[in-house]
C-alpha positions as CSV (number, residue, x, y, z in Angstrom):
1,M,-14.3,9.7,-39.1
2,K,-12.7,13.2,-38.6
3,N,-14.8,13.8,-35.4
4,F,-14.1,10.5,-34.0
5,L,-10.4,10.9,-34.5
6,K,-10.3,14.5,-33.2
7,Y,-11.8,13.5,-29.9
8,S,-10.2,9.9,-29.6
9,W,-8.9,11.0,-26.0
10,F,-12.5,10.8,-25.0
11,I,-13.9,7.7,-26.4
12,C,-12.8,4.5,-28.0
13,V,-14.7,1.8,-29.8
14,L,-15.0,-1.6,-28.4
15,F,-15.8,-3.8,-31.6
16,G,-15.3,-7.4,-30.4
17,Y,-13.7,-6.3,-27.1
18,Q,-14.3,-8.5,-24.1
19,A,-12.5,-7.2,-21.1
20,D,-14.8,-8.5,-18.5
21,A,-18.0,-10.7,-18.0
22,N,-20.4,-7.8,-18.4
23,V,-19.0,-6.7,-21.9
24,I,-21.4,-7.8,-24.8
25,Q,-20.6,-8.9,-28.3
26,T,-20.4,-6.1,-30.8
27,E,-21.2,-5.9,-34.6
28,A,-21.5,-2.7,-36.5
29,V,-24.0,-3.7,-39.0
30,P,-27.7,-3.1,-39.5
31,G,-29.6,-4.8,-36.6
32,G,-26.3,-4.9,-34.7
33,V,-24.8,-3.6,-31.3
34,V,-21.8,-1.3,-31.0
35,E,-20.3,-0.4,-27.6
36,F,-18.0,2.6,-26.8
37,Q,-15.8,3.2,-23.7
38,L,-16.4,6.8,-22.5
39,N,-13.4,8.4,-20.7
40,F,-15.9,10.1,-18.4
41,S,-15.3,9.9,-14.7
42,S,-18.4,11.9,-13.3
43,E,-20.7,10.1,-11.0
44,T,-23.5,11.4,-13.2
45,P,-24.0,9.3,-16.3
46,P,-23.5,11.2,-19.6
47,T,-26.4,11.3,-21.9
48,V,-25.9,9.6,-25.1
49,M,-28.2,10.0,-28.1
50,Y,-28.2,8.1,-31.4
51,A,-30.7,8.3,-34.3
52,G,-32.9,10.6,-32.1
53,H,-33.1,8.4,-29.0
54,Q,-31.3,8.0,-25.7
55,A,-29.0,5.1,-25.6
56,A,-28.0,2.9,-22.6
57,V,-24.8,3.5,-20.5
58,I,-23.2,1.2,-18.0
59,R,-20.8,2.1,-15.3
60,D,-17.5,0.2,-15.1
61,Q,-13.9,0.6,-13.6
62,Q,-12.9,2.9,-16.5
63,G,-15.9,5.2,-16.3
64,W,-18.9,4.8,-18.5
65,R,-19.6,2.5,-21.6
66,A,-22.2,3.5,-24.1
67,I,-24.3,0.7,-25.9
68,L,-26.1,1.6,-29.1
69,G,-28.5,-0.5,-31.1
70,I,-28.4,0.0,-34.8
71,P,-31.7,-0.3,-36.8
72,L,-32.0,-3.0,-39.5
73,S,-33.0,-0.2,-41.8
74,A,-29.6,1.7,-41.1
75,K,-27.6,2.6,-44.2
76,V,-24.1,1.5,-44.7
77,G,-21.4,4.2,-44.0
78,T,-20.7,6.8,-41.4
79,H,-23.1,7.2,-38.3
80,S,-22.9,9.8,-35.6
81,F,-23.9,9.8,-31.9
82,E,-23.7,12.5,-29.4
83,V,-22.2,12.3,-25.9
84,N,-23.5,15.3,-23.8
85,G,-23.9,17.2,-27.0
86,K,-20.7,16.4,-28.5
87,Q,-20.7,14.4,-31.8
88,F,-18.8,11.2,-32.6
89,N,-18.7,9.1,-35.7
90,F,-18.4,5.3,-36.4
91,E,-18.9,3.2,-39.5
92,V,-21.6,0.7,-40.2
93,Q,-20.7,-2.2,-42.4
94,D,-23.0,-4.2,-44.7
95,K,-24.3,-7.6,-43.6
96,A,-26.1,-10.1,-45.9
97,Y,-28.9,-11.8,-43.9
98,P,-30.3,-15.2,-45.0
99,T,-33.8,-15.8,-46.5
100,Q,-36.2,-18.0,-44.6
101,H,-39.0,-19.7,-46.4
102,V,-42.0,-20.5,-44.2
103,K,-45.2,-22.4,-45.1
104,L,-48.2,-21.7,-43.2
105,N,-51.5,-23.7,-43.3
106,N,-53.4,-20.8,-42.0
107,K,-53.8,-18.5,-44.9
108,R,-55.1,-15.6,-42.9
109,K,-51.8,-15.5,-41.2
110,V,-50.3,-14.4,-44.5
111,N,-53.2,-12.6,-46.1
112,P,-55.5,-11.2,-43.2
113,N,-59.1,-10.5,-44.1
114,S,-60.7,-7.0,-43.5
115,E,-61.7,-7.8,-39.9
116,D,-58.2,-9.1,-39.1
117,M,-56.6,-6.0,-40.5
118,Q,-58.8,-3.8,-38.1
119,R,-57.4,-6.0,-35.3
120,I,-53.9,-5.8,-36.5
121,T,-54.3,-2.0,-36.9
122,R,-55.4,-1.7,-33.1
123,E,-52.7,-4.0,-32.0
124,K,-49.9,-2.0,-33.8
125,Q,-51.0,1.0,-31.5
126,Q,-50.9,-1.1,-28.4
127,I,-47.4,-2.6,-29.2
128,S,-46.1,0.9,-30.1
129,A,-47.4,2.2,-26.8
130,A,-45.7,-0.7,-25.0
131,L,-42.4,-0.1,-26.6
132,S,-42.7,3.7,-25.9
133,Q,-41.8,3.5,-22.1
134,P,-40.4,6.7,-20.5
135,W,-36.7,6.7,-19.9
136,T,-35.8,5.2,-16.5
137,D,-32.5,4.1,-14.7
138,W,-31.7,0.4,-14.8
139,I,-34.3,-1.6,-12.9
140,G,-31.9,-4.2,-11.7
141,E,-28.2,-5.0,-11.5
142,A,-26.2,-6.4,-14.3
143,T,-28.8,-6.1,-16.9
144,L,-26.4,-6.7,-19.8
145,P,-25.5,-9.3,-20.9
146,L,-29.0,-10.9,-20.7
147,Q,-29.5,-14.4,-19.6
148,K,-31.1,-16.9,-22.0
149,P,-34.9,-17.2,-21.5
150,V,-34.9,-20.8,-22.5
151,D,-32.5,-23.5,-23.6
152,G,-33.4,-24.6,-27.1
153,K,-32.3,-24.8,-30.7
154,L,-31.5,-21.9,-32.9
155,G,-32.7,-22.9,-36.3
156,N,-33.7,-20.8,-39.5
157,G,-35.5,-18.2,-37.6
158,R,-32.5,-16.1,-36.8
159,F,-32.6,-12.3,-36.4
160,G,-32.5,-10.4,-39.7
161,S,-33.4,-13.1,-42.0
162,R,-35.7,-12.1,-44.9
163,R,-39.0,-13.7,-44.5
164,V,-41.0,-15.3,-47.2
165,F,-44.5,-16.7,-46.2
166,N,-46.1,-19.1,-48.6
167,G,-44.0,-17.5,-51.3
168,Q,-44.9,-13.9,-50.4
169,P,-42.0,-11.7,-49.2
170,R,-42.6,-10.0,-45.8
171,Q,-40.6,-7.9,-43.4
172,P,-37.3,-9.0,-42.1
173,H,-37.3,-11.1,-38.8
174,T,-36.8,-8.7,-35.9
175,G,-36.4,-11.4,-33.2
176,L,-34.8,-14.8,-32.5
177,D,-36.7,-18.2,-32.8
178,I,-35.7,-20.7,-30.2
179,T,-37.3,-24.1,-30.8
180,V,-38.1,-25.8,-27.6
181,A,-41.0,-28.1,-26.3
182,Q,-44.4,-26.7,-25.6
183,G,-44.9,-25.9,-21.9
184,T,-41.2,-25.2,-21.3
185,P,-41.0,-22.3,-18.7
186,I,-39.6,-19.0,-19.9
187,L,-37.4,-17.1,-17.6
188,A,-36.9,-13.3,-17.3
189,P,-33.4,-12.6,-18.7
190,A,-32.8,-9.8,-16.3
191,D,-34.7,-7.6,-13.6
192,G,-37.7,-5.8,-15.1
193,V,-41.2,-4.6,-15.0
194,V,-43.9,-6.2,-17.0
195,V,-45.3,-3.7,-19.3
196,D,-47.7,-5.5,-21.4
197,V,-49.4,-9.0,-21.4
198,N,-51.7,-9.6,-24.4
199,D,-52.8,-11.8,-27.2
200,Y,-51.9,-10.4,-30.7
201,F,-52.9,-11.6,-34.1
202,F,-49.4,-12.4,-35.3
203,N,-47.4,-12.6,-32.1
204,G,-49.9,-14.7,-30.2
205,N,-49.7,-14.6,-26.4
206,T,-47.0,-12.0,-25.8
207,V,-45.1,-10.5,-22.8
208,F,-43.2,-7.2,-22.8
209,L,-40.6,-6.5,-20.1
210,S,-39.0,-3.1,-19.5
211,H,-35.3,-3.3,-18.0
212,G,-34.5,0.5,-17.9
213,Q,-32.5,2.7,-19.9
214,G,-34.5,1.9,-23.1
215,V,-33.8,-1.8,-23.1
216,M,-36.9,-3.9,-23.5
217,T,-37.5,-7.6,-24.3
218,M,-40.5,-9.3,-25.9
219,Y,-41.7,-12.9,-25.7
220,C,-44.2,-14.2,-28.3
221,H,-46.2,-17.3,-29.1
222,L,-46.6,-18.2,-25.4
223,N,-49.0,-21.1,-24.3
224,D,-49.8,-19.3,-21.2
225,F,-48.8,-16.5,-18.9
226,A,-47.2,-16.4,-15.3
227,V,-47.0,-12.7,-15.0
228,Q,-49.4,-9.7,-15.2
229,A,-48.8,-6.0,-16.5
230,G,-47.2,-4.0,-13.8
231,Q,-45.5,-6.8,-12.1
232,Q,-41.9,-6.4,-11.1
233,V,-39.7,-9.6,-11.8
234,R,-36.3,-10.7,-11.1
235,R,-33.8,-12.4,-13.2
236,G,-34.9,-16.1,-13.5
237,D,-38.5,-15.4,-12.5
238,V,-41.0,-17.5,-14.9
239,L,-43.0,-15.3,-17.3
240,G,-45.1,-18.1,-18.9
241,T,-44.5,-21.1,-21.1
242,V,-43.6,-21.9,-24.6
243,G,-46.4,-22.3,-27.0
244,K,-47.4,-22.0,-30.6
245,T,-50.1,-19.1,-30.6
246,G,-50.2,-16.6,-33.3
247,R,-48.4,-17.0,-36.6
248,A,-46.3,-20.1,-35.7
249,T,-45.7,-23.4,-37.3
250,G,-45.0,-25.2,-34.0
251,P,-43.8,-24.6,-30.5
252,H,-41.0,-22.0,-30.2
253,L,-40.1,-18.7,-28.5
254,H,-39.8,-15.6,-30.5
255,W,-37.6,-13.3,-28.5
256,G,-37.0,-9.8,-29.3
257,V,-34.6,-7.3,-27.7
258,W,-35.3,-3.6,-28.1
259,M,-32.7,-0.9,-27.5
260,N,-32.8,2.9,-28.1
261,H,-36.1,2.3,-30.1
262,T,-35.0,-0.4,-32.4
263,W,-34.9,-4.2,-32.7
264,V,-31.4,-5.7,-32.3
265,N,-29.9,-9.1,-32.7
266,P,-30.6,-10.9,-29.4
267,E,-27.5,-13.2,-29.7
268,L,-25.2,-10.2,-29.3
269,V,-26.5,-9.1,-25.9
270,T,-27.1,-12.5,-24.5
271,D,-24.8,-14.8,-22.4
272,F,-25.1,-17.9,-24.6
């Protein structure tokens, strides 16, 4: 923490801080989000870098706030980020995520065959391209916190849960599952541009939205689409409807939030 303390006149951490309606929740854990108040009065936004990627900044009455998404793979301990090239440190704490056991009748969604694997490989490249959008300013006003895309039940499919499909361990859950009736409209949580609309092997019918400053959102298992790639949407516009396409046991929305090239807990950046 030496560098952080040395430059404490310049920056302060906002763990759990909620000074106004635009401040998000913070949790300095793998998959969490941290926010820092920057004592930086310039009209030009500072450049904030974390883990090799540019992070979002928001203007407020005190100056600028930096919002950093922490990867689920992050190690516990001291992490550093840069503001206009000057380094600051913060501490990441451990978090024990629960284990979720899921039974799937479609065995290919657990153990894909060779043809499925060829499709999955192609789709990984498509998804990677969708998530690698060039850096832009915020597309709309008041992007964070986000609005809920649907009203529904938050069950076992929480962000970060260790997933076991038919007794076989898989990667941790990188989104939030919201159980809601099939056909329920899914609303854009903020202004954005539709980056990708596609049917994927695991995700089913999927929409990706870019909101600017490296913030993106993903919507999976849709029943149908109401948007197309390249379309600009406003907060509250309908993106499609809830379904159970792809690897799903029933109707629900898998909602992902991507910040500075990593998935983060959507609950931390949403106005629930």
